[in-house]
Residue, then its C-alpha position, 0 to 999 in steps of 0.5 A: m267687805l265693802r258695800i256701796l249704796i247708790t242713790g239718786m233721782s229718777g233717770t240719773g243712771k242708777t240702774t245703768a251703773l248697777e248693770k255695768l258693775g254687775e258685768r264687771g263681776h260685782r254683786v249688785v242688788d237693785t231695790d227698785s223692784g216689786m221684790w223690795s218696793h211697792w206703791i202706796q197711796l198717800p193721804d192726799g190721794s197721790n201715789d209714792w214708790i216706797 
């Protein structure tokens, strides 16, 4: 089984690519959701999505 990881900066089309692959019958998992990731507060007070 071939597995492909799609990464990139915000707004580069990762979600769109996953949607298109899903439409073509591929199994996709979008980890940019509350099921897989969450916000944390860093020591400097800023937030990060991990």
